[in-house]
C-alpha positions in Angstrom: 37.6 165.1 171.3 40.1 163.3 173.5 37.7 160.6 174.4 36.8 160.1 170.7 40.5 159.7 169.9 41.1 157.3 172.7 38.0 155.3 171.6 39.2 155.2 168.1 42.7 154.1 169.2 41.2 151.3 171.3 39.0 150.1 168.3 42.0 150.2 166.0 44.1 148.3 168.5 41.5 145.6 168.8 41.1 145.3 165.1 44.9 145.0 164.8 44.9 142.3 167.4 42.2 140.4 165.5 44.1 140.9 162.2 47.4 139.4 163.6 45.8 136.6 165.7 42.9 135.6 163.4 44.4 132.2 162.5 44.6 131.4 166.1 40.8 131.9 166.2 40.3 129.7 163.1 42.6 126.7 163.5 42.8 124.6 166.7 45.5 121.9 166.0 46.0 119.2 168.5 49.7 118.2 168.2 49.7 114.9 170.2 48.5 111.8 168.4 48.3 108.6 170.5 49.5 105.3 169.0 46.7 103.6 167.0 46.9 100.6 169.4 45.7 102.8 172.3 42.6 103.6 170.3 41.8 99.9 169.7 43.2 100.0 166.1 45.7 97.2 165.4 45.5 96.9 161.6 46.4 100.4 160.3 49.3 101.4 158.2 51.4 104.4 159.3 52.1 106.5 156.2 54.0 109.7 155.4 54.2 111.9 152.3 55.8 115.2 151.3 54.1 118.4 150.2 55.2 120.6 147.3 56.8 123.0 149.7 58.8 120.2 151.4 56.8 119.4 154.6 56.5 115.8 155.6 53.0 114.9 156.7 51.7 111.8 158.5 48.6 109.8 158.2 47.0 106.4 158.8 45.8 104.1 156.0 42.9 101.8 156.8 42.9 99.0 154.3 39.9 96.7 153.8 39.4 93.0 153.2 36.7 93.7 150.7 37.9 92.6 147.2 37.8 94.4 145.0 37.9 97.6 147.1 34.7 99.5 146.2 36.1 102.9 146.9 39.0 104.6 148.8 38.1 107.6 150.8 40.4 110.5 151.6 39.2 112.4 154.7 39.8 116.2 155.1 39.5 117.1 158.8 37.8 120.1 160.3 39.6 122.9 162.1 40.3 121.1 165.4 41.8 117.9 166.7 43.8 115.5 164.6 43.4 112.2 162.8 42.9 110.3 166.1 39.6 111.9 166.4 38.4 110.5 163.1 39.2 106.8 163.8 35.5 105.9 164.5 34.6 107.3 161.1 37.4 105.3 159.4 36.4 102.1 161.2 32.7 102.5 160.3 33.6 103.2 156.6 36.0 100.2 156.5 33.2 97.9 157.8 31.3 99.1 154.7 34.0 97.9 152.4 35.9 101.2 152.0 39.6 101.8 152.4 40.3 105.1 154.2 43.2 107.6 154.5 43.2 109.8 157.5 45.9 112.5 157.6 46.8 115.7 159.3 47.3 119.1 157.8 50.5 121.1 158.5 50.7 122.1 162.2 48.3 119.3 163.2 49.1 115.9 164.7 52.7 116.7 165.2 53.3 117.8 161.6 55.6 120.8 160.9 54.4 124.1 159.6 51.4 126.4 160.4 47.9 126.1 158.9 46.8 128.6 156.3 44.2 128.3 153.5 47.0 127.9 150.8 48.8 125.5 153.1 45.8 123.2 153.6 45.2 123.0 149.9 48.8 122.1 149.3 48.5 119.4 152.0 45.4 118.0 150.4 47.0 117.8 147.0 49.9 115.9 148.5 47.6 113.5 150.3 45.6 112.9 147.1 48.8 112.3 145.0 50.1 109.9 147.6 46.8 108.0 147.6 46.6 107.7 143.9 50.2 106.5 143.7 49.5 103.5 145.8 49.3 100.2 143.9 46.4 99.0 146.0 44.3 102.1 145.2 42.2 102.6 142.0 42.6 106.3 141.3 39.3 106.2 139.4 37.5 105.2 142.6 38.8 107.8 145.1 36.1 109.6 147.1 36.8 112.9 148.9 35.2 113.4 152.3 35.3 116.9 153.9 34.2 117.7 157.4 33.4 121.3 158.4 36.5 123.4 157.5 37.7 120.5 155.4 34.7 120.7 153.2 36.1 123.8 151.5 39.5 122.1 151.0 37.9 118.9 149.6 35.7 121.0 147.3 38.6 123.0 145.9 40.5 119.8 145.1 37.4 118.1 143.6 37.1 121.0 141.2 40.8 120.7 140.3 40.8 117.0 139.9 37.3 115.5 139.9 37.0 112.4 142.1 34.6 109.5 141.8 32.4 111.4 144.3 32.5 114.2 146.9 30.9 114.1 150.3 30.7 117.3 152.4 29.7 117.0 156.0 28.5 120.4 157.5 29.7 122.5 154.6 29.5 126.3 154.6 29.1 129.1 152.0 32.3 130.9 152.8 34.4 131.7 155.9 33.4 135.3 155.4 29.7 134.5 155.7 30.4 132.2 158.6 32.5 134.8 160.3 29.8 137.5 159.9 27.4 135.1 161.6 29.6 134.4 164.6 31.3 137.9 164.9 28.7 140.4 163.6 30.5 143.2 165.4 33.6 142.8 163.3 34.3 143.9 159.7 35.0 140.3 158.8 35.0 140.9 155.0 37.9 143.3 155.4 39.9 141.4 158.0 39.8 137.8 156.9 42.9 136.3 155.2 41.7 132.7 154.8 38.4 133.0 153.1 37.5 129.4 152.0 34.9 130.7 149.5 33.2 127.3 148.8 30.3 129.1 147.0 32.7 130.2 144.3 33.8 126.6 143.6 30.6 124.7 143.9 29.2 125.5 140.4 32.3 124.1 138.8 32.0 120.7 140.5 31.7 117.8 138.0 31.5 114.9 140.5 28.4 113.4 142.2 27.8 115.2 145.5 26.4 114.2 148.9 25.8 117.0 151.4 25.3 116.0 155.1 24.0 118.5 157.6 22.7 118.5 161.2 19.6 120.6 161.6 20.7 121.6 165.1 24.2 122.6 164.1 25.1 125.7 166.1 28.5 126.2 164.4 27.6 125.8 160.8 23.9 126.2 160.5 22.1 123.8 158.2 20.9 126.9 156.2 24.5 127.4 155.1 24.8 123.8 154.0 21.5 124.0 152.2 22.6 127.2 150.4 25.8 125.5 149.1 23.8 122.4 148.1 21.3 124.5 146.2 24.1 126.1 144.1 25.6 122.7 143.2 25.1 121.0 139.8 22.2 118.5 139.6 24.1 115.3 140.4 23.6 115.6 144.2 21.9 114.3 147.3 21.1 116.0 150.6 21.0 114.2 154.0 19.8 116.2 157.0 20.4 114.5 160.3 17.6 115.5 162.7 18.6 116.9 166.1 22.3 116.7 165.4 24.7 119.5 166.5 28.1 120.1 164.9 30.2 117.8 167.2 27.6 115.2 168.1 28.4 111.6 167.5 25.6 111.5 164.9 27.8 113.6 162.7 31.1 111.9 163.5 30.3 108.3 162.7 26.5 108.0 163.4 24.5 105.2 162.0 22.3 107.4 159.8 25.2 109.2 158.4 27.2 106.1 157.6 24.2 104.4 156.0 23.6 107.5 154.0 27.1 107.5 152.7 26.9 103.8 151.9 23.6 104.2 150.1 25.0 107.2 148.1 28.1 105.3 147.0 26.0 102.2 146.4 23.9 104.1 143.9 27.0 105.1 142.1 28.3 101.6 142.1 25.1 100.4 140.5 25.4 102.8 137.6 
């Protein structure tokens, strides 16, 4: 009896630890952002904007010499790093004639605050509002690009305010299903605060969709991306990058991915 009570106390203690520390297991913000010049970027605009709850967030705007600008892309990062880690993506897209805004969520890249699901959504709304208010941006030609965790943020905002197109790289069904996959020994459904239930939003999407997945992704299996894709409305395309794992260069700014994005947007441009 005593051993059973001790065991139960240990289990409850572990569950309590997971409950209180779960956001540390979900978000991995890198606070230090190097100056763009140190990354080989000399023609980027440093921008800032304020969220509805008063936080000042920072970003980098990559303009393009292409006239008129075909599209402007707003990038929603994954759960780790900061905007400096997405420079290769922005540069590759700019070479294709797109303007790009990279920004960091609260708690990331030296920004104030702490990341939560509600907080990331508020940050995304502020970034989109800032972008649409720029005189050099056509609000009718804004594309949302979500990466990993950022796919759920981008999708939620795309349902609220349909963009010209939505691109999801390594999307997942929900954080609950992903958590069950990686932590099968935990009652994830009961414990999880930030649920990012993309599957609940996808059927309400009214924008053209491109889903990109790596068939060797060990963090977000391609089966999760395919399941979300299958639930989306008909205006959609799927690109599976063979042999690509979650953080491989092929899924950061790889040639196949960039050409797939350009082709997808080009098909919209031709309509």
